[in-house]
Each structure stands twice: as C-alpha cells, then as structure tokens.
N, CA, C and O atoms as a Tripos MOL2 file, in Angstrom:
@<TRIPOS>MOLECULE
protein
  224   223    56     0     0
PROTEIN
NO_CHARGES

@<TRIPOS>ATOM
      1 N          12.4640  -10.6110   -2.6090 N.3       1 MET1
      2 CA         11.4130  -11.2510   -3.3440 C.3       1 MET1
      3 C          11.8400  -12.6320   -3.7450 C.2       1 MET1
      4 O          13.0050  -12.8810   -4.0550 O.2       1 MET1
      5 N          10.8920  -13.5170   -3.7360 N.am      2 THR2
      6 CA         11.1090  -14.8600   -4.1420 C.3       2 THR2
      7 C          10.3090  -15.2080   -5.3260 C.2       2 THR2
      8 O           9.2960  -14.5630   -5.5970 O.2       2 THR2
      9 N          10.7380  -16.2590   -6.0910 N.am      3 PRO3
     10 CA          9.8560  -16.7350   -7.2160 C.3       3 PRO3
     11 C           8.4700  -17.0870   -6.7700 C.2       3 PRO3
     12 O           7.5130  -16.9570   -7.5320 O.2       3 PRO3
     13 N           8.3530  -17.5220   -5.5730 N.am      4 VAL4
     14 CA          7.0050  -17.8840   -5.0600 C.3       4 VAL4
     15 C           6.0950  -16.6470   -5.0160 C.2       4 VAL4
     16 O           4.9240  -16.7310   -5.3850 O.2       4 VAL4
     17 N           6.6270  -15.5020   -4.5670 N.am      5 GLN5
     18 CA          5.8190  -14.3030   -4.4850 C.3       5 GLN5
     19 C           5.4530  -13.8670   -5.8900 C.2       5 GLN5
     20 O           4.3240  -13.4240   -6.1020 O.2       5 GLN5
     21 N           6.3350  -13.9690   -6.8450 N.am      6 VAL6
     22 CA          6.0240  -13.6290   -8.2430 C.3       6 VAL6
     23 C           4.9040  -14.5070   -8.7170 C.2       6 VAL6
     24 O           3.9610  -14.0180   -9.3400 O.2       6 VAL6
     25 N           4.9770  -15.7890   -8.4430 N.am      7 ASN7
     26 CA          3.9100  -16.6990   -8.8880 C.3       7 ASN7
     27 C           2.5840  -16.3350   -8.1740 C.2       7 ASN7
     28 O           1.5220  -16.4440   -8.7870 O.2       7 ASN7
     29 N           2.6210  -15.9350   -6.9830 N.am      8 GLU8
     30 CA          1.3950  -15.5210   -6.3110 C.3       8 GLU8
     31 C           0.7820  -14.2930   -6.9940 C.2       8 GLU8
     32 O          -0.4260  -14.2240   -7.2210 O.2       8 GLU8
     33 N           1.6500  -13.3300   -7.3130 N.am      9 TRP9
     34 CA          1.1750  -12.1230   -8.0170 C.3       9 TRP9
     35 C           0.5520  -12.5220   -9.3520 C.2       9 TRP9
     36 O          -0.4840  -11.9840   -9.7440 O.2       9 TRP9
     37 N           1.1920  -13.4750  -10.0570 N.am     10 LEU10
     38 CA          0.6210  -13.8680  -11.3790 C.3      10 LEU10
     39 C          -0.7090  -14.5760  -11.1930 C.2      10 LEU10
     40 O          -1.6420  -14.3310  -11.9570 O.2      10 LEU10
     41 N          -0.8250  -15.4770  -10.1650 N.am     11 ASP11
     42 CA         -2.0920  -16.1360   -9.8860 C.3      11 ASP11
     43 C          -3.1880  -15.1320   -9.5340 C.2      11 ASP11
     44 O          -4.3220  -15.2350  -10.0020 O.2      11 ASP11
     45 N          -2.8140  -14.1330   -8.6770 N.am     12 GLU12
     46 CA         -3.8410  -13.1460   -8.3460 C.3      12 GLU12
     47 C          -4.2430  -12.2950   -9.5710 C.2      12 GLU12
     48 O          -5.4130  -11.9550   -9.7470 O.2      12 GLU12
     49 N          -3.2850  -11.9750  -10.3790 N.am     13 TYR13
     50 CA         -3.5820  -11.2100  -11.5970 C.3      13 TYR13
     51 C          -4.5570  -12.0110  -12.4310 C.2      13 TYR13
     52 O          -5.5910  -11.4710  -12.8240 O.2      13 TYR13
     53 N          -4.2880  -13.2530  -12.7160 N.am     14 ASN14
     54 CA         -5.2010  -14.0860  -13.4880 C.3      14 ASN14
     55 C          -6.5570  -14.1600  -12.8720 C.2      14 ASN14
     56 O          -7.5620  -13.9980  -13.5640 O.2      14 ASN14
     57 N          -6.6180  -14.4080  -11.5540 N.am     15 ASP15
     58 CA         -7.8910  -14.4970  -10.8410 C.3      15 ASP15
     59 C          -8.7330  -13.1870  -11.0080 C.2      15 ASP15
     60 O          -9.9090  -13.2330  -11.3700 O.2      15 ASP15
     61 N          -8.0860  -12.0290  -10.7310 N.am     16 TYR16
     62 CA         -8.7850  -10.7900  -10.8050 C.3      16 TYR16
     63 C          -9.1620  -10.4330  -12.2350 C.2      16 TYR16
     64 O         -10.2030   -9.8070  -12.4360 O.2      16 TYR16
     65 N          -8.3990  -10.7840  -13.2000 N.am     17 MET17
     66 CA         -8.7240  -10.5420  -14.5930 C.3      17 MET17
     67 C          -9.9850  -11.3630  -14.9850 C.2      17 MET17
     68 O         -10.8890  -10.8530  -15.6470 O.2      17 MET17
     69 N         -10.0140  -12.6150  -14.5660 N.am     18 LEU18
     70 CA        -11.1620  -13.4620  -14.8450 C.3      18 LEU18
     71 C         -12.4180  -12.8740  -14.1970 C.2      18 LEU18
     72 O         -13.4740  -12.8010  -14.8260 O.2      18 LEU18
     73 N         -12.2910  -12.4520  -12.9160 N.am     19 LEU19
     74 CA        -13.4860  -11.8330  -12.2930 C.3      19 LEU19
     75 C         -13.9370  -10.5760  -12.9890 C.2      19 LEU19
     76 O         -15.1300  -10.3130  -13.1340 O.2      19 LEU19
     77 N         -12.9600   -9.8070  -13.4160 N.am     20 TYR20
     78 CA        -13.3340   -8.5570  -14.1180 C.3      20 TYR20
     79 C         -14.0310   -8.8880  -15.3860 C.2      20 TYR20
     80 O         -15.0610   -8.2800  -15.6750 O.2      20 TYR20
     81 N         -13.5360   -9.8270  -16.1820 N.am     21 LYS21
     82 CA        -14.1570  -10.2220  -17.4070 C.3      21 LYS21
     83 C         -15.5380  -10.7800  -17.2010 C.2      21 LYS21
     84 O         -16.4330  -10.5380  -18.0110 O.2      21 LYS21
     85 N         -15.7360  -11.5580  -16.0830 N.am     22 MET22
     86 CA        -17.0030  -12.1530  -15.8300 C.3      22 MET22
     87 C         -18.0220  -11.1180  -15.3290 C.2      22 MET22
     88 O         -19.1860  -11.1670  -15.7250 O.2      22 MET22
     89 N         -17.6200  -10.2180  -14.4970 N.am     23 PHE23
     90 CA        -18.6070   -9.3270  -13.8470 C.3      23 PHE23
     91 C         -18.4600   -7.8530  -14.2280 C.2      23 PHE23
     92 O         -19.3840   -7.0640  -14.0290 O.2      23 PHE23
     93 N         -17.2910   -7.4800  -14.7790 N.am     24 GLY24
     94 CA        -17.0960   -6.1180  -15.2000 C.3      24 GLY24
     95 C         -16.9980   -5.1140  -14.1220 C.2      24 GLY24
     96 O         -17.1790   -3.9220  -14.3680 O.2      24 GLY24
     97 N         -16.7160   -5.5510  -12.9230 N.am     25 ASP25
     98 CA        -16.6130   -4.6950  -11.7110 C.3      25 ASP25
     99 C         -15.2180   -3.9740  -11.7140 C.2      25 ASP25
    100 O         -14.1760   -4.6270  -11.7750 O.2      25 ASP25
    101 N         -15.2360   -2.7130  -11.6510 N.am     26 GLN26
    102 CA        -14.0090   -1.8950  -11.6430 C.3      26 GLN26
    103 C         -13.0300   -2.2710  -10.5120 C.2      26 GLN26
    104 O         -11.8110   -2.1840  -10.6550 O.2      26 GLN26
    105 N         -13.6270   -2.6920   -9.3820 N.am     27 THR27
    106 CA        -12.8350   -3.0920   -8.2490 C.3      27 THR27
    107 C         -11.7900   -4.1010   -8.6090 C.2      27 THR27
    108 O         -10.6410   -4.0010   -8.1800 O.2      27 THR27
    109 N         -12.1870   -5.0850   -9.4050 N.am     28 TYR28
    110 CA        -11.2440   -6.1550   -9.7910 C.3      28 TYR28
    111 C         -10.1750   -5.5720  -10.7170 C.2      28 TYR28
    112 O          -9.0140   -5.9710  -10.6270 O.2      28 TYR28
    113 N         -10.5120   -4.6940  -11.5520 N.am     29 LEU29
    114 CA         -9.4930   -4.0170  -12.4250 C.3      29 LEU29
    115 C          -8.5290   -3.1840  -11.5940 C.2      29 LEU29
    116 O          -7.3310   -3.1340  -11.8760 O.2      29 LEU29
    117 N          -9.0560   -2.5400  -10.5810 N.am     30 ASN30
    118 CA         -8.1600   -1.7530   -9.6780 C.3      30 ASN30
    119 C          -7.1170   -2.7180   -8.9810 C.2      30 ASN30
    120 O          -5.9540   -2.3520   -8.8100 O.2      30 ASN30
    121 N          -7.5580   -3.9220   -8.5980 N.am     31 GLU31
    122 CA         -6.6120   -4.8590   -8.0210 C.3      31 GLU31
    123 C          -5.5720   -5.3100   -9.0140 C.2      31 GLU31
    124 O          -4.4000   -5.4670   -8.6730 O.2      31 GLU31
    125 N          -6.0110   -5.5230  -10.2780 N.am     32 VAL32
    126 CA         -5.0780   -5.8730  -11.3510 C.3      32 VAL32
    127 C          -3.9910   -4.7880  -11.4910 C.2      32 VAL32
    128 O          -2.8080   -5.1040  -11.6200 O.2      32 VAL32
    129 N          -4.4030   -3.5110  -11.4660 N.am     33 GLU33
    130 CA         -3.4890   -2.4480  -11.6220 C.3      33 GLU33
    131 C          -2.4840   -2.3890  -10.4500 C.2      33 GLU33
    132 O          -1.3060   -2.1070  -10.6670 O.2      33 GLU33
    133 N          -2.9320   -2.6470   -9.2470 N.am     34 GLU34
    134 CA         -2.0310   -2.7190   -8.0760 C.3      34 GLU34
    135 C          -1.0250   -3.7880   -8.2070 C.2      34 GLU34
    136 O           0.1460   -3.5820   -7.8860 O.2      34 GLU34
    137 N          -1.4580   -4.9910   -8.6920 N.am     35 ILE35
    138 CA         -0.5420   -6.0690   -8.9050 C.3      35 ILE35
    139 C           0.5000   -5.7480   -9.9290 C.2      35 ILE35
    140 O           1.6670   -6.1010   -9.7590 O.2      35 ILE35
    141 N           0.1070   -5.0830  -10.9950 N.am     36 LEU36
    142 CA          1.0480   -4.7250  -12.0680 C.3      36 LEU36
    143 C           2.0320   -3.6850  -11.5630 C.2      36 LEU36
    144 O           3.2030   -3.7280  -11.9390 O.2      36 LEU36
    145 N           1.6070   -2.7710  -10.7410 N.am     37 LYS37
    146 CA          2.5400   -1.7800  -10.1690 C.3      37 LYS37
    147 C           3.5780   -2.4820   -9.2480 C.2      37 LYS37
    148 O           4.7670   -2.1650   -9.2720 O.2      37 LYS37
    149 N           3.0880   -3.4310   -8.4500 N.am     38 SER38
    150 CA          4.0570   -4.1510   -7.6030 C.3      38 SER38
    151 C           5.0440   -4.9340   -8.4430 C.2      38 SER38
    152 O           6.2280   -4.9640   -8.1080 O.2      38 SER38
    153 N           4.6160   -5.5600   -9.5020 N.am     39 MET39
    154 CA          5.5330   -6.3180  -10.3290 C.3      39 MET39
    155 C           6.5370   -5.4210  -11.0810 C.2      39 MET39
    156 O           7.7000   -5.7800  -11.2690 O.2      39 MET39
    157 N           6.0430   -4.2390  -11.5040 N.am     40 GLU40
    158 CA          6.9460   -3.2930  -12.1530 C.3      40 GLU40
    159 C           8.0670   -2.8350  -11.1920 C.2      40 GLU40
    160 O           9.2320   -2.7590  -11.5850 O.2      40 GLU40
    161 N           7.6970   -2.5270   -9.9130 N.am     41 LYS41
    162 CA          8.6790   -2.1540   -8.9140 C.3      41 LYS41
    163 C           9.6680   -3.2290   -8.7330 C.2      41 LYS41
    164 O          10.8690   -2.9610   -8.7030 O.2      41 LYS41
    165 N           9.2160   -4.4580   -8.6070 N.am     42 TYR42
    166 CA         10.0650   -5.6320   -8.4290 C.3      42 TYR42
    167 C          11.0610   -5.7940   -9.5640 C.2      42 TYR42
    168 O          12.2500   -6.0300   -9.3460 O.2      42 TYR42
    169 N          10.5490   -5.6620  -10.7780 N.am     43 ILE43
    170 CA         11.4150   -5.8340  -11.9230 C.3      43 ILE43
    171 C          12.4150   -4.6900  -11.9800 C.2      43 ILE43
    172 O          13.5720   -4.9230  -12.3290 O.2      43 ILE43
    173 N          12.0260   -3.4880  -11.6600 N.am     44 GLY44
    174 CA         12.9620   -2.3800  -11.6020 C.3      44 GLY44
    175 C          14.0950   -2.6210  -10.6080 C.2      44 GLY44
    176 O          15.2570   -2.3450  -10.9050 O.2      44 GLY44
    177 N          13.7580   -3.1270   -9.4450 N.am     45 ARG45
    178 CA         14.8120   -3.4690   -8.4740 C.3      45 ARG45
    179 C          15.7620   -4.5600   -9.0020 C.2      45 ARG45
    180 O          16.9780   -4.4850   -8.8280 O.2      45 ARG45
    181 N          15.1910   -5.5350   -9.6270 N.am     46 MET46
    182 CA         16.0010   -6.6560  -10.1350 C.3      46 MET46
    183 C          16.9540   -6.1480  -11.2510 C.2      46 MET46
    184 O          18.0960   -6.5950  -11.3510 O.2      46 MET46
    185 N          16.4610   -5.2070  -12.0830 N.am     47 LEU47
    186 CA         17.3090   -4.6440  -13.1220 C.3      47 LEU47
    187 C          18.4510   -3.8450  -12.5600 C.2      47 LEU47
    188 O          19.5780   -3.9000  -13.0520 O.2      47 LEU47
    189 N          18.1320   -3.0760  -11.4880 N.am     48 MET48
    190 CA         19.1920   -2.2500  -10.8280 C.3      48 MET48
    191 C          20.2530   -3.1940  -10.2150 C.2      48 MET48
    192 O          21.4520   -2.9430  -10.3310 O.2      48 MET48
    193 N          19.7950   -4.2830   -9.5610 N.am     49 LEU49
    194 CA         20.7650   -5.2000   -9.0210 C.3      49 LEU49
    195 C          21.6550   -5.8190  -10.1390 C.2      49 LEU49
    196 O          22.8670   -5.9360   -9.9590 O.2      49 LEU49
    197 N          21.0770   -6.2000  -11.2480 N.am     50 GLU50
    198 CA         21.8640   -6.7260  -12.3200 C.3      50 GLU50
    199 C          22.8860   -5.7300  -12.8770 C.2      50 GLU50
    200 O          24.0030   -6.1050  -13.2310 O.2      50 GLU50
    201 N          22.4900   -4.4660  -12.9480 N.am     51 LYS51
    202 CA         23.4540   -3.4180  -13.4030 C.3      51 LYS51
    203 C          24.5870   -3.3090  -12.4240 C.2      51 LYS51
    204 O          25.7440   -3.2170  -12.8330 O.2      51 LYS51
    205 N          24.2840   -3.3150  -11.0960 N.am     52 LEU52
    206 CA         25.3040   -3.2570  -10.0840 C.3      52 LEU52
    207 C          26.2760   -4.4530  -10.1720 C.2      52 LEU52
    208 O          27.4930   -4.2940  -10.0710 O.2      52 LEU52
    209 N          25.7290   -5.5890  -10.3530 N.am     53 LYS53
    210 CA         26.5730   -6.8270  -10.5020 C.3      53 LYS53
    211 C          27.5140   -6.7040  -11.6940 C.2      53 LYS53
    212 O          28.6950   -7.0440  -11.6120 O.2      53 LYS53
    213 N          26.9610   -6.2040  -12.8210 N.am     54 LEU54
    214 CA         27.8220   -6.0210  -14.0090 C.3      54 LEU54
    215 C          28.8760   -5.0010  -13.8270 C.2      54 LEU54
    216 O          29.9610   -5.1300  -14.3950 O.2      54 LEU54
    217 N          28.6040   -3.9700  -13.0450 N.am     55 ALA55
    218 CA         29.5440   -2.9110  -12.7860 C.3      55 ALA55
    219 C          30.7360   -3.3520  -11.9420 C.2      55 ALA55
    220 O          31.8060   -2.7450  -11.9930 O.2      55 ALA55
    221 N          30.5400   -4.4070  -11.1740 N.am     56 LEU56
    222 CA         31.5920   -4.8600  -10.2620 C.3      56 LEU56
    223 C          32.5710   -5.6880  -10.9500 C.2      56 LEU56
    224 O          33.5270   -6.1570  -10.3320 O.2      56 LEU56
@<TRIPOS>BOND
     1     1     2 1
     2     2     3 1
     3     3     4 2
     4     3     5 am
     5     5     6 1
     6     6     7 1
     7     7     8 2
     8     7     9 am
     9     9    10 1
    10    10    11 1
    11    11    12 2
    12    11    13 am
    13    13    14 1
    14    14    15 1
    15    15    16 2
    16    15    17 am
    17    17    18 1
    18    18    19 1
    19    19    20 2
    20    19    21 am
    21    21    22 1
    22    22    23 1
    23    23    24 2
    24    23    25 am
    25    25    26 1
    26    26    27 1
    27    27    28 2
    28    27    29 am
    29    29    30 1
    30    30    31 1
    31    31    32 2
    32    31    33 am
    33    33    34 1
    34    34    35 1
    35    35    36 2
    36    35    37 am
    37    37    38 1
    38    38    39 1
    39    39    40 2
    40    39    41 am
    41    41    42 1
    42    42    43 1
    43    43    44 2
    44    43    45 am
    45    45    46 1
    46    46    47 1
    47    47    48 2
    48    47    49 am
    49    49    50 1
    50    50    51 1
    51    51    52 2
    52    51    53 am
    53    53    54 1
    54    54    55 1
    55    55    56 2
    56    55    57 am
    57    57    58 1
    58    58    59 1
    59    59    60 2
    60    59    61 am
    61    61    62 1
    62    62    63 1
    63    63    64 2
    64    63    65 am
    65    65    66 1
    66    66    67 1
    67    67    68 2
    68    67    69 am
    69    69    70 1
    70    70    71 1
    71    71    72 2
    72    71    73 am
    73    73    74 1
    74    74    75 1
    75    75    76 2
    76    75    77 am
    77    77    78 1
    78    78    79 1
    79    79    80 2
    80    79    81 am
    81    81    82 1
    82    82    83 1
    83    83    84 2
    84    83    85 am
    85    85    86 1
    86    86    87 1
    87    87    88 2
    88    87    89 am
    89    89    90 1
    90    90    91 1
    91    91    92 2
    92    91    93 am
    93    93    94 1
    94    94    95 1
    95    95    96 2
    96    95    97 am
    97    97    98 1
    98    98    99 1
    99    99   100 2
   100    99   101 am
   101   101   102 1
   102   102   103 1
   103   103   104 2
   104   103   105 am
   105   105   106 1
   106   106   107 1
   107   107   108 2
   108   107   109 am
   109   109   110 1
   110   110   111 1
   111   111   112 2
   112   111   113 am
   113   113   114 1
   114   114   115 1
   115   115   116 2
   116   115   117 am
   117   117   118 1
   118   118   119 1
   119   119   120 2
   120   119   121 am
   121   121   122 1
   122   122   123 1
   123   123   124 2
   124   123   125 am
   125   125   126 1
   126   126   127 1
   127   127   128 2
   128   127   129 am
   129   129   130 1
   130   130   131 1
   131   131   132 2
   132   131   133 am
   133   133   134 1
   134   134   135 1
   135   135   136 2
   136   135   137 am
   137   137   138 1
   138   138   139 1
   139   139   140 2
   140   139   141 am
   141   141   142 1
   142   142   143 1
   143   143   144 2
   144   143   145 am
   145   145   146 1
   146   146   147 1
   147   147   148 2
   148   147   149 am
   149   149   150 1
   150   150   151 1
   151   151   152 2
   152   151   153 am
   153   153   154 1
   154   154   155 1
   155   155   156 2
   156   155   157 am
   157   157   158 1
   158   158   159 1
   159   159   160 2
   160   159   161 am
   161   161   162 1
   162   162   163 1
   163   163   164 2
   164   163   165 am
   165   165   166 1
   166   166   167 1
   167   167   168 2
   168   167   169 am
   169   169   170 1
   170   170   171 1
   171   171   172 2
   172   171   173 am
   173   173   174 1
   174   174   175 1
   175   175   176 2
   176   175   177 am
   177   177   178 1
   178   178   179 1
   179   179   180 2
   180   179   181 am
   181   181   182 1
   182   182   183 1
   183   183   184 2
   184   183   185 am
   185   185   186 1
   186   186   187 1
   187   187   188 2
   188   187   189 am
   189   189   190 1
   190   190   191 1
   191   191   192 2
   192   191   193 am
   193   193   194 1
   194   194   195 1
   195   195   196 2
   196   195   197 am
   197   197   198 1
   198   198   199 1
   199   199   200 2
   200   199   201 am
   201   201   202 1
   202   202   203 1
   203   203   204 2
   204   203   205 am
   205   205   206 1
   206   206   207 1
   207   207   208 2
   208   207   209 am
   209   209   210 1
   210   210   211 1
   211   211   212 2
   212   211   213 am
   213   213   214 1
   214   214   215 1
   215   215   216 2
   216   215   217 am
   217   217   218 1
   218   218   219 1
   219   219   220 2
   220   219   221 am
   221   221   222 1
   222   222   223 1
   223   223   224 2
@<TRIPOS>SUBSTRUCTURE
     1 MET1         2 RESIDUE 1 A MET
     2 THR2         6 RESIDUE 1 A THR
     3 PRO3        10 RESIDUE 1 A PRO
     4 VAL4        14 RESIDUE 1 A VAL
     5 GLN5        18 RESIDUE 1 A GLN
     6 VAL6        22 RESIDUE 1 A VAL
     7 ASN7        26 RESIDUE 1 A ASN
     8 GLU8        30 RESIDUE 1 A GLU
     9 TRP9        34 RESIDUE 1 A TRP
    10 LEU10       38 RESIDUE 1 A LEU
    11 ASP11       42 RESIDUE 1 A ASP
    12 GLU12       46 RESIDUE 1 A GLU
    13 TYR13       50 RESIDUE 1 A TYR
    14 ASN14       54 RESIDUE 1 A ASN
    15 ASP15       58 RESIDUE 1 A ASP
    16 TYR16       62 RESIDUE 1 A TYR
    17 MET17       66 RESIDUE 1 A MET
    18 LEU18       70 RESIDUE 1 A LEU
    19 LEU19       74 RESIDUE 1 A LEU
    20 TYR20       78 RESIDUE 1 A TYR
    21 LYS21       82 RESIDUE 1 A LYS
    22 MET22       86 RESIDUE 1 A MET
    23 PHE23       90 RESIDUE 1 A PHE
    24 GLY24       94 RESIDUE 1 A GLY
    25 ASP25       98 RESIDUE 1 A ASP
    26 GLN26      102 RESIDUE 1 A GLN
    27 THR27      106 RESIDUE 1 A THR
    28 TYR28      110 RESIDUE 1 A TYR
    29 LEU29      114 RESIDUE 1 A LEU
    30 ASN30      118 RESIDUE 1 A ASN
    31 GLU31      122 RESIDUE 1 A GLU
    32 VAL32      126 RESIDUE 1 A VAL
    33 GLU33      130 RESIDUE 1 A GLU
    34 GLU34      134 RESIDUE 1 A GLU
    35 ILE35      138 RESIDUE 1 A ILE
    36 LEU36      142 RESIDUE 1 A LEU
    37 LYS37      146 RESIDUE 1 A LYS
    38 SER38      150 RESIDUE 1 A SER
    39 MET39      154 RESIDUE 1 A MET
    40 GLU40      158 RESIDUE 1 A GLU
    41 LYS41      162 RESIDUE 1 A LYS
    42 TYR42      166 RESIDUE 1 A TYR
    43 ILE43      170 RESIDUE 1 A ILE
    44 GLY44      174 RESIDUE 1 A GLY
    45 ARG45      178 RESIDUE 1 A ARG
    46 MET46      182 RESIDUE 1 A MET
    47 LEU47      186 RESIDUE 1 A LEU
    48 MET48      190 RESIDUE 1 A MET
    49 LEU49      194 RESIDUE 1 A LEU
    50 GLU50      198 RESIDUE 1 A GLU
    51 LYS51      202 RESIDUE 1 A LYS
    52 LEU52      206 RESIDUE 1 A LEU
    53 LYS53      210 RESIDUE 1 A LYS
    54 LEU54      214 RESIDUE 1 A LEU
    55 ALA55      218 RESIDUE 1 A ALA
    56 LEU56      222 RESIDUE 1 A LEU
C-alpha cells in the first residue's frame, strides 16, 4: 500500500459520505463501509509489520 492509495480511500470516503448526506441512499453508505473495512485491514497489516520490526 502506498500513501497515495490511502489518500484515494479518504477521498472516496468523503465523496460517498457527501452523497449519502445529500440523497440518503443506502448504496452510498454501503460503499463507505467497504472503504472503512479496507482501511482497517490496511492499518492492521501496518501494525503487525511494526511489531515485527520492533521484535527484531
């Protein structure tokens, strides 16, 4: 993962949240949830890598 991908996720999150707030369509909120899941997985992997680095 690169910082660029994280920025893209954040941009998409903001876009879908705005659309959800404007139109109230559940589809937009579902997209937000998928983005959050992806970011949580990414953060989990980064934390594991940090723990491995500290253990060495």
